[in-house]
N, C-alpha and C positions, 0 to 999 in steps of 0.2 A: 773682234770685230767691231763690234761697235763703240769702244775708245777709239779703233784706227779711223773710222770714218768722223769722230766729231774731233779729233787731230788734223783732219783733212780739211773741215768747217773749217775749222780755227785760223790755219793756215792761211787759207782761200780769205778770209772774214780780214786777217792782218793786211794783205796784198789788197784788196778793195779798199780798207780803211785808209790806207795811203793814199790810195787816188780820191779817196772824198774828202779827204782833208785838203789836197792841193786843191778839189774844185770850190768845197768852202772857203778857202781863203783867196784864189783867183779869179771865180767869176765875177765877184762884187766890181771887182778893179779892172775887168777885160783883160786879164792877163792868163788867161789858161792857156789858150794857144799860139801864145808869143814864140815860144819855139815847138819843135818838134818833139823833141825830147827833155827830160825832166833836169831842171838846173837848179843852182844855188839861188834862193832869193835875194843874197848880199852882193856876189861879186858876178853873178850871172854863169859861170862856168858849168857847162855838161858832166852831169854825174856819171859816173862810173857805175857797173851792175853791183857791184860790192858795195857801194854806198846808198843802194838802192831796197837793201835788205831791211825788209818791217822789221822794226824795234831794233835788231842788234849791229845794225849799222850805227845807229844813233848813239851806244854804247861804243862800238869797237873804237870810232872815232872821238872819243871822251867829248859827244854832243857840241862839236865844233865844224863846221865846215875844213875839208881836208886841207884846201889851197889857201884860204882867206882867216881861215883861223876864229870866223867870226859866229857865237853862239849858235846854233838851231834851238829853235822852238821847243820845249820838251810837251808841247801840243801834239806833235807829230807822234811819238810812239805812244802817249796816252792813246788817241786816238785809234792807231790800230792796234794796240790791244784791244781797247773798249770791243771795235768793232769786230774782233777776231773772238770773243767771248760770246757777242749777242750772236754771231753767225752758227757757233757750235751750240749754245742754249735753244736757239729756233729750232735745230734739227730737235735735238735732246726733245723739245717741248710738244711738237709736233708730228716727228717724225716723216715720212716720204708719205706726204700728204699734200694736196693743193693748196692748202694754209702753209705750206714752207714758204712758195712763192710768194705768197703775201708777206708773210713775217719778214725775207729776204728784200723785198720791194721797200718795206717798211723802212726797216734800219738805210736801207739805201738812201731813201729819202731824208730821214730823221738828222743823217753824221752831218751831212753837207750843209745844212740848213742852219743845225746848231755850233758849227764853226763859225758861220757867216755871221750867225745872230750875234754870238760872244765877244769876236773879234770887231764886227765893224756895226754894229745891232741893224742888221739888215735880211732880211728875208729875202733874197732874188727872186724876182719874175721866172729868169730863165730854167731854175732848177725846177720851180713848180711846173713850167708849161711844158719842162722834158718829160715828167714823171706822171700828167695827167693822161696823153694816152694810153698810158702802159696800165694805170689801173682802171680805166674806162674800159680795155681788152678785158681783163682780170674780172671784172665782173661781168661785164657781159658772157663770159664762160663757167662762172662763180658765182652767181648772183646771190644776193640776198634772200630773205623769205619776209615774208614779201618781197618779190623783185623791186616794186617801188621804191621799198623801204630807202633806198642807194639815193634815188632822186629827191624823195620827202628829206631825207637827212644834209643833203646839200644846200637845199632852199632855207630848212629850217636855223642850220648854223650859221648860213650867211644872215639872213633876219634878224637872229638874235645877237649877235658879235656886232652886225652894223647897228642897232639899237645902243650894245653897250660902248660902241666907240663913239656914237654921237652922244650921250648921256655924259659921258666921262671926257668930253672933249678932246680927245687925241690921246687919253690912257692908255686906249690898245691901239696900235700901227695896222695900217692898210695890212702890210705883209700879213701879220696876225688873222687877219681877217679869210684873206685869201687861202691861205694855211690850214686853217679850220674849216673853210667850205668843203677844201678838197677831203679834211677827215671826213668830217659830215655824208659826203657820198659815199668813202668806203665803209665807215663803220653802218650808216644806218642813225637814227635819231636817240634810240636809250643808248646803244654804247657813246656817240657821240655826248651826250648829257654828263655820263660817268667820264668819260674825259675831260672835258671843262672842269666836272668838280676836282680832278687830281691833277690837272694843270693849274689851277686857281691855287689848290691847297699846297703844291710843290713851289711854287712861286712867293705865297704867303710865307712860308716857313723860311725859304731863302732869304726873302726881305728883310725877316724879322732878326736873322743870325747878322745879316749885313750892317742893321742898325745898331746891334748890338758889341759886335766886333770892328766897328770901323766908324770915321765921323760921317756914314751915309746919314742923310737924311728922308722925309717922309716924300719929298720931290725927286728923288736919286732915280734916274732912267735907269730899272732894271730890264734886260732882255728877256722876254717871255719865251721866244723860241725854243729854247733850252727846255724848258720845264712843259711845253706842249710836245716836246718830243719824247720826253721823261714819259708821260701820260700817255701816249700814243703806245707805245711799248707797255707799259703796264697795262690797258685796255688788251690790246692783244694777246697778252701772255696770260694774263689773270680777268679780263672782263666779264667771261662767262661765269665763272665760280665765280666773282664778285655777284655778282645781278642775282643769282640762284641763290645765294646769301640772304641776301637782301629780299628778295621775294618770301623766302621762308620766315622771317623774322617777321616780314608782314602780315603774314597770314595765318600765322600761329595763334 
């Protein structure tokens, strides 16, 4: 039974992942609701249901549009598969608890922002504004302990990231500032600091790899959003365990 539930979460995750990918690609250029139904980005043709099957349709039609034969980005099946895995793993990790809703909300926030930042180097305000009331409602029903840690986390994260933004003279973007502020509200101060550490660590590792494998320089702009998203999920899944291990080492 448990395996069936995991499979169901994976399938639904791939379906939502397909939509999240479209949101990330089309919200920044204001084409999300250009047509009522899904369409090909190249020829504008309305897609049939068989072309909308997550992951499978990409391979059924040999990675091309059925009509215009233009290549379809591999980003589509990658995001669909990744979202399916994350949905299933979230259920596996937390089960049928209120935290499941938080995990699915975080995935729904992280995926389209990651896509948007990778492609356009933008974190759209519209995506953040859509999720703010959802996370506010979640924290009203499931507050942190103490309850004011959400407000303190948002204020602290805003002040800290704003200071970094000023000191680095644009080394971090306004979109990152807003993203971090929302995450500070969601996680509170202690987990936000852990999130900031991991996002900086992931970005540094990626930067070093880029420097070694390409002609990138220290001035090359790297999208920070994907690493913030990866750190967000790291803290959600493993943050409590990491903090507990740290405190045990600290007080040994």
